[in-house]
LOBA-480556 format. One record per residue: residue number from 1; x, y, z of N, C-alpha, C in turn. Coordinates in steps of 0.001 Angstrom, whole numbers, plus 500000, padded with zeros to 6 digits. Atoms other than C-alpha are relative to their C-alpha. Example, Ala and Ser with C-alpha at 12.3 -4.5 7.8 and 13.67 -1.06 7.14 Angstrom:
R seq    n.u    n.v    n.w   ca.u   ca.v   ca.w    c.u    c.v    c.w
R   1 500890 498810 500000 512300 495500 507800 500900 501200 500000
R   2 499180 498810 499940 513670 498940 507140 499230 501090 500730
END
This chain:
R seq    n.u    n.v    n.w   ca.u   ca.v   ca.w    c.u    c.v    c.w
R   1 500583 498618 499613 500162 500059 500289 500698 501081 499664
R   2 499060 498901 499995 502973 502330 500900 500494 500523 498573
R   3 499277 499509 501360 504181 502260 497293 498956 500394 499099
R   4 501228 499405 500586 500628 503231 496031 499679 501555 500535
R   5 500672 499096 499367 499687 505741 498585 501213 501263 499527
R   6 499015 498966 500135 502999 507773 498383 500108 500800 498584
R   7 500153 499339 501301 502902 508259 494495 498743 500622 499626
R   8 501271 499556 500217 499366 508809 494539 499700 501370 500824
R   9 500112 499006 499262 499576 511476 497288 500860 501172 499091
R  10 499066 499163 500446 502561 512984 495371 499264 500680 498636
R  11 500624 499642 501190 500478 513074 492126 498760 500865 500120
R  12 501030 499264 499603 497314 514653 493805 500579 501476 500157
R  13 499382 498666 499439 499525 517460 495236 500442 500763 498917
R  14 499231 499509 500858 501339 517967 492240 498960 500500 498674
R  15 501115 499450 500986 498269 518321 489880 499078 501258 500732
R  16 500835 498916 499318 496474 520468 492426 500436 501431 499987
R  17 499412 498857 500154 499080 522978 492341 500089 500556 498471
R  18 499972 499507 501305 499446 523053 488619 498726 500420 499486
R  19 501405 499459 500197 495808 523318 488262 499844 501514 500670
R  20 500395 498735 499446 495555 526308 490587 500875 500966 499203
R  21 499111 499023 501019 498474 528030 488575 499227 500284 498836
R  22 500628 499687 501310 496529 527655 485406 498717 500941 500446
R  23 500871 499143 499844 493649 528944 487008 500136 501522 500599
R  24 499461 498538 499866 495126 531961 488437 500426 500691 498816
R  25 499492 499181 501320 496485 532906 484848 498637 500000 499515
R  26 501337 499533 500286 492890 532488 483837 499492 501441 500775
R  27 500820 498761 499539 491760 535140 486281 500804 501227 499625
R  28 499099 498884 500586 494880 537257 485203 499494 500485 498827
R  29 500172 499713 501278 493905 537088 481721 498629 500980 499931
R  30 501035 499483 499950 490415 538250 482664 500117 501593 500393
R  31 499543 498547 499741 492027 541162 484417 500495 500814 499158
R  32 499328 499505 500566 494330 541822 481995 499171 500688 498752
R  33 500888 499497 500987 491662 542088 479214 498986 501126 500396
R  34 500753 498914 499599 489445 544265 481294 500944 501152 500322
R  35 498993 498983 500220 492524 546483 481661 500145 500857 499098
R  36 499930 499542 501349 493054 546884 478091 498946 500496 499384
R  37 501223 499581 500382 489531 547405 477487 499784 501504 500573
R  38 499862 498473 499273 489695 550570 479992 500831 500815 499147
R  39 498962 499208 500842 492685 551721 478089 499630 500423 498828
R  40 500354 499464 501583 491412 551595 474715 498868 500861 499904
R  41 500983 499039 500026 488114 553400 475873 500465 501328 500150
R  42 499292 498356 499705 490394 556419 477410 500678 500307 498577
R  43 498998 499663 501004 492594 556259 474218 498855 500531 498963
R  44 500778 499785 500943 489363 556616 471887 498960 501000 500492
R  45 500986 498870 499388 487324 559131 474220 500294 501320 499185
R  46 500101 498707 500667 486529 562693 473057 501376 500940 500530
R  47 498992 499272 499501 489564 564763 472955 499760 501308 500729
R  48 500231 498826 499087 490016 567629 475504 501157 501052 499724
R  49 498461 499164 499917 492482 570648 476168 501031 499236 500695
R  50 498670 500762 499349 495788 569745 477342 499807 500800 501294
R  51 500344 499591 498918 495477 569959 481015 501115 500980 500524
R  52 499161 498940 499657 497382 573011 482865 501253 498863 500661
R  53 498855 500698 499293 499589 570171 484994 499507 498504 499694
R  54 500220 501231 500197 499414 567096 483203 500515 498742 500923
R  55 499357 501096 498793 499932 563742 485746 499927 498574 499210
R  56 499828 501669 500653 501225 560491 484521 499029 498924 500484
R  57 500869 500975 499439 498817 558675 486685 498248 500483 499643
R  58 501276 499676 500189 495514 560711 486151 499894 500146 498521
R  59 500348 499641 501374 496020 561623 482448 500604 498974 499151
R  60 499404 500959 500612 497739 558501 481138 498974 499685 499018
R  61 500786 500293 501498 496390 558109 477257 498828 500861 499808
R  62 501164 498988 500096 494176 561110 477814 500083 500259 498570
R  63 499978 499188 501159 493144 562530 474330 499952 501226 499903
R  64 499741 498283 500140 493911 566071 473656 499915 500474 498446
R  65 499813 499440 501438 493561 568487 470887 500607 501208 500356
R  66 499133 498710 499833 496147 571102 470779 500193 500826 498667
R  67 499652 499132 501323 496799 574035 468502 501187 501111 500298
R  68 498840 499309 499820 500063 575851 468097 500886 499638 498890
R  69 499300 499993 500856 503049 576110 466308 501426 498894 500124
R  70 498911 501000 499667 505987 573321 465723 501225 500702 499381
R  71 498768 499329 500199 509489 574490 465731 500879 498883 498981
R  72 499337 500895 501034 512073 573177 463056 501226 499283 500694
R  73 498946 501052 499404 513930 570627 465256 499307 498777 500294
R  74 500481 501463 499789 513517 567073 465594 500984 498917 500677
R  75 499211 501299 499435 514925 564133 467921 499497 498830 499232
R  76 500490 501049 500899 515093 560964 466004 500192 498869 501158
R  77 499928 501229 499294 514256 557868 468088 500034 498759 499269
R  78 499888 501398 500770 515422 554504 466777 498843 499040 500236
R  79 501336 501273 499798 512296 552134 465954 499952 499240 498804
R  80 499981 500943 500812 511429 549379 463712 498453 499775 500058
R  81 501347 500234 500215 508278 548692 462171 499969 498663 499065
R  82 500273 501226 500940 507247 544987 460576 500036 500584 498405
R  83 500588 499704 501410 505798 546770 457359 501091 500941 499309
R  84 499266 499038 500583 508591 549279 456879 501430 499771 500456
R  85 498643 500272 499475 511782 548146 458742 500499 501130 500879
R  86 499443 499027 499175 514122 550348 460495 499634 501602 499700
R  87 500299 498510 500435 513210 554194 460828 500195 500530 501708
R  88 500170 499391 498839 512662 556717 463537 498780 500743 500198
R  89 500709 499366 499486 510272 558379 465666 500346 501328 499940
R  90 499680 498622 499742 510372 562237 465251 499381 500546 501314
R  91 500323 499456 499074 509886 564202 468360 500458 501320 499981
R  92 499478 498415 500192 509756 568100 468132 499378 501004 500999
R  93 500762 499132 499153 509017 570976 470304 498858 500459 499184
R  94 501034 499612 500437 505672 572196 469965 499493 500988 500776
R  95 500622 498924 499173 504373 575631 471301 498456 500298 499940
R  96 501590 499652 500185 500846 576360 472375 499678 501343 501105
R  97 500587 498774 499097 500033 579877 473830 501414 500173 501122
R  98 499025 499624 499045 503501 580343 475589 500549 498654 500543
R  99 499742 501433 499757 503636 576352 476600 501020 499399 498867
R 100 499137 500646 500841 506297 574438 475113 499815 498329 500299
R 101 500088 501275 499581 505556 570693 475040 500758 499116 498943
R 102 499362 500916 500801 506957 567508 473254 498993 499447 498985
R 103 500823 500532 500996 505302 566484 469764 500359 498800 499410
R 104 499767 501030 500606 505743 562738 468864 499086 499954 498374
R 105 500609 499764 501264 505067 563252 465107 499754 498746 499322
R 106 500333 501117 500789 505279 559655 463844 501271 499515 499670
R 107 498829 500942 500625 507630 557305 461855 500351 500392 498676
R 108 499376 499529 501347 510010 558154 458965 501181 498839 499715
R 109 498738 500787 500545 512246 555870 457156 501488 500524 500403
R 110 498560 499224 499851 516066 556195 457858 500683 500434 498767
R 111 499523 499555 501346 516410 556773 454154 499593 501502 499697
R 112 500754 498570 500299 514178 559874 454407 500832 501009 500751
R 113 499616 498603 499198 515177 563460 455432 498915 500332 500848
R 114 500852 499480 499194 513442 565018 458201 499342 501376 499244
R 115 500610 498944 500746 510747 567256 456564 499846 501464 500855
R 116 500167 498520 499193 510355 571046 457483 498927 500025 500488
R 117 501342 499975 499143 507579 571737 460007 499077 500805 499193
R 118 500909 499117 500785 504404 573313 458645 499812 501234 500171
R 119 499818 498662 499459 504126 576881 458652 498689 500451 500633
R 120 501139 499398 499284 501888 578975 461105 499388 498861 500829
R 121 500615 500489 498897 499504 577532 463718 499203 498593 499042
R 122 500485 501304 500779 498306 573815 463065 499297 499444 501106
R 123 500944 500679 498734 495665 571636 465157 500505 498615 499817
R 124 499873 501683 499916 496556 568068 466474 499143 499627 500881
R 125 500746 500841 499209 494583 565362 467893 500928 498893 500222
R 126 499152 501180 499490 496712 562841 469961 499713 499696 501360
R 127 500167 500581 498462 497127 561355 473452 501361 500209 500654
R 128 498945 499793 499104 499335 561991 476185 500780 498700 500384
R 129 499406 501339 499731 501937 559397 476956 501402 500218 500834
R 130 498691 500353 499268 504667 558703 479354 500437 498732 499802
R 131 499381 501297 500069 506419 555980 477692 501063 499496 500712
R 132 499038 500623 499058 508530 553437 479374 500669 498907 498938
R 133 499051 500821 501119 510974 552261 476192 501112 499530 500490
R 134 498776 500160 499257 513898 551910 478474 499860 498626 500754
R 135 499869 501344 499110 514786 548173 479686 501713 499873 500232
R 136 498783 500118 499426 518150 546759 480983 500827 499905 498620
R 137 499258 500158 501261 519381 546214 477309 500060 501346 498932
R 138 500116 498630 500886 518495 549700 475925 501495 500615 500095
R 139 498723 499255 499944 521737 551572 474906 499552 501706 500536
R 140 500194 498971 499731 522297 554863 476132 499750 501102 498699
R 141 500255 499143 501113 521067 557853 473838 501384 500540 499370
R 142 498706 499110 500585 523692 559430 471380 499394 501441 499754
R 143 500566 498484 500172 522458 563008 472025 500883 500801 499058
R 144 499388 499268 500608 525258 564522 470081 499913 499649 498490
R 145 500514 500368 501225 524441 562232 467059 498700 499798 499478
R 146 501436 500045 500277 520928 562761 467422 499120 498779 499657
R 147 500551 501646 500065 520117 558991 467808 499611 499641 501356
R 148 500428 500284 498944 517866 558285 470610 499536 498530 499928
R 149 500606 501161 500109 516952 554915 471677 498826 499656 501036
R 150 501387 499854 498881 514077 555631 474453 499675 501545 499930
R 151 500422 498578 499813 511965 558400 474600 500048 500520 501494
R 152 499798 499597 498577 513346 559544 477829 499296 501625 500042
R 153 500335 498736 499901 511149 562639 478475 500553 501073 500685
R 154 499411 499105 499158 512985 564339 481060 501363 500648 499140
R 155 499023 499568 500819 516287 564374 478694 499687 500930 498899
R 156 500391 499509 501310 514371 565138 475616 499549 501507 500301
R 157 500422 498608 499899 512654 568262 477256 501057 500952 500339
R 158 498813 499231 499900 516137 569354 478532 500773 500215 498937
R 159 499147 499691 501282 517662 569189 475167 499068 500840 499061
R 160 500734 499113 500868 514534 570866 473386 499490 501225 500747
R 161 500403 498732 499197 513717 573450 476297 498503 499696 500083
R 162 501850 500047 499819 510000 572025 476913 499798 499409 501016
R 163 500353 500725 498606 507985 570679 479656 500269 498507 499517
R 164 499715 501557 500155 508579 566862 480140 498474 499323 499674
R 165 501201 500269 500339 504960 566366 478625 499922 499729 498291
R 166 499946 500561 501277 504558 564268 475283 498476 499854 499448
R 167 501236 500337 500767 501628 564219 472922 500450 499107 498721
R 168 499548 500818 501490 501666 561421 470175 498950 500339 499054
R 169 500915 499888 501121 500029 562365 467225 499099 498940 499450
R 170 500901 501062 500579 497027 560632 465916 499103 500970 498680
R 171 500701 499168 500909 495290 563316 463462 500773 501257 499960
R 172 499327 498626 500307 496825 566572 462083 499263 500755 498913
R 173 500590 498680 501022 495456 569780 460093 500947 499766 498798
R 174 498870 499658 501091 498599 569547 458016 500355 498470 499503
R 175 499320 501288 500503 500350 566825 455951 501778 500122 500416
R 176 498441 500105 499546 503956 565802 457335 500631 499056 499270
R 177 499393 501092 500767 504752 563379 454745 501648 500426 500039
R 178 500181 501033 500154 507002 561623 454546 499842 499035 501452
R 179 500202 500774 498687 506221 561023 458419 498509 499437 499975
R 180 501065 500437 499653 503636 558721 459257 499533 499761 501772
R 181 500164 500047 498550 501791 559043 462664 499905 498451 500466
R 182 499920 501151 499279 502139 556285 465035 499100 500224 501273
R 183 500621 499765 498942 499173 556623 467158 499990 498965 501081
R 184 500032 500712 498941 498879 555330 470820 498890 498904 499727
R 185 500903 501321 499930 497274 551738 471222 500309 499343 501037
R 186 499420 500681 499213 497543 548997 473266 500825 498675 499608
R 187 499438 501039 500512 499767 546676 471383 501490 500001 500633
R 188 498951 500122 499363 502647 547416 473491 499973 499379 501332
R 189 500292 500822 498715 501233 545821 476507 499777 498685 499966
R 190 500009 501525 499921 501853 542218 476891 498695 499345 500655
R 191 501194 500735 499365 498956 539958 477454 500205 498492 499505
R 192 499635 501377 500277 500374 536427 477454 499418 498955 501158
R 193 500586 500657 498879 498045 535152 480288 499529 498529 499433
R 194 500726 501320 500266 496157 532507 478145 501194 499034 499578
R 195 499222 500959 500325 499296 531063 476836 500718 499177 501346
R 196 499531 500736 498709 500784 530609 480404 498682 498946 500753
R 197 501189 500821 499440 497293 529089 481528 499949 498518 499194
R 198 499940 500972 500849 497516 526742 478698 501429 499079 500279
R 199 498814 500815 499679 501135 525649 479546 499624 499287 501604
R 200 500102 500632 498701 500248 525135 483448 498815 498873 499843
R 201 500747 500919 500140 497035 523192 482482 500498 498621 499191
R 202 499362 501262 500382 499195 521059 480172 500966 499226 500651
R 203 498541 500884 498883 501922 520213 482821 498973 499356 500860
R 204 500958 500632 499119 498829 519259 484908 499763 498374 499356
R 205 500280 501475 500573 497831 516801 482466 500966 499225 499762
R 206 499116 500906 499986 501090 515233 482001 500496 499737 501164
R 207 499633 500647 498737 501600 515091 485709 498977 499145 500436
R 208 501033 501014 499982 498236 513057 485770 500505 498537 499268
R 209 499596 501342 500756 499534 510743 483050 501447 499341 500637
R 210 498883 500303 499417 503018 510339 484784 499676 499213 501272
R 211 500358 500470 498718 501308 509668 488186 499323 498435 499787
R 212 500674 501203 500427 499187 507080 486512 500935 498746 499482
R 213 499049 500796 500361 501984 505516 484798 500945 499435 501133
R 214 499240 500417 498798 504149 505165 488153 498957 498968 500695
R 215 500938 500845 499460 501054 503637 489640 500059 498588 499580
R 216 500162 500981 500736 500675 501228 486847 501208 499118 500173
R 217 498698 500635 499689 504301 500161 487016 500216 499504 501366
R 218 499792 500336 498729 504363 499801 490615 499038 498686 500289
R 219 500917 501252 499829 501275 497253 490399 500771 499044 499229
R 220 499323 500838 500639 503034 495492 487650 501205 499070 500693
R 221 498989 500329 499265 506215 495067 489718 499330 499110 501084
R 222 500524 500949 498668 504147 493875 493000 499494 498705 499382
R 223 500856 501428 500528 502192 491204 490517 501303 499124 499735
R 224 498768 500927 500309 505692 490070 489328 500698 499537 501121
R 225 499395 500631 498862 507215 489504 492729 499169 499394 500958
R 226 501015 500643 498843 504020 488157 494441 500314 498441 499431
R 227 500039 501407 500301 504452 484259 494680 498709 499184 499401
END
């Protein structure tokens, strides 16, 4: 009996742990889907005026409509798009009635020259963003060579003399070709919980099969040694 009970208890305990982890990931999946739905609703809401004191917590993804003038400077942030290959995000100073903020104009291929800014006042609809582009493997920005590897708002604001506030353009009243806007969306937010859940449930199934195999082999051994 001992040769049966110990593997059986071990199998039940291991299966329970693995199933619990799978259930937890299913719960996390529901939480993440709700979070993404909330962010998407905020992104698509009716644009408002730029807050006097934008806050990263309260105003994350807030859609805004701003009118002002764009300066003839642009920082280049290295990015890659599946359909276009390597290129840059262009970040320029944008002045709104005495306030200077950062404007993410969009994507341009590395082979293209930075276009001159539009003349006069223009209107832009976009979203406030405090990007978290940097990780442990991100190189330091080459400020002198104007090649940035992350949208570090503090450093960019210091370089361009603006507030550390970034509007990512979605719609504009002018043509900025060959720059293509890269509107804010939720594609940068990982949601791998379904894959994790499938992995844990799959391991639980394997654990059950292996437990059954050990019990079966133990019984065959017992039968073979019984006189």
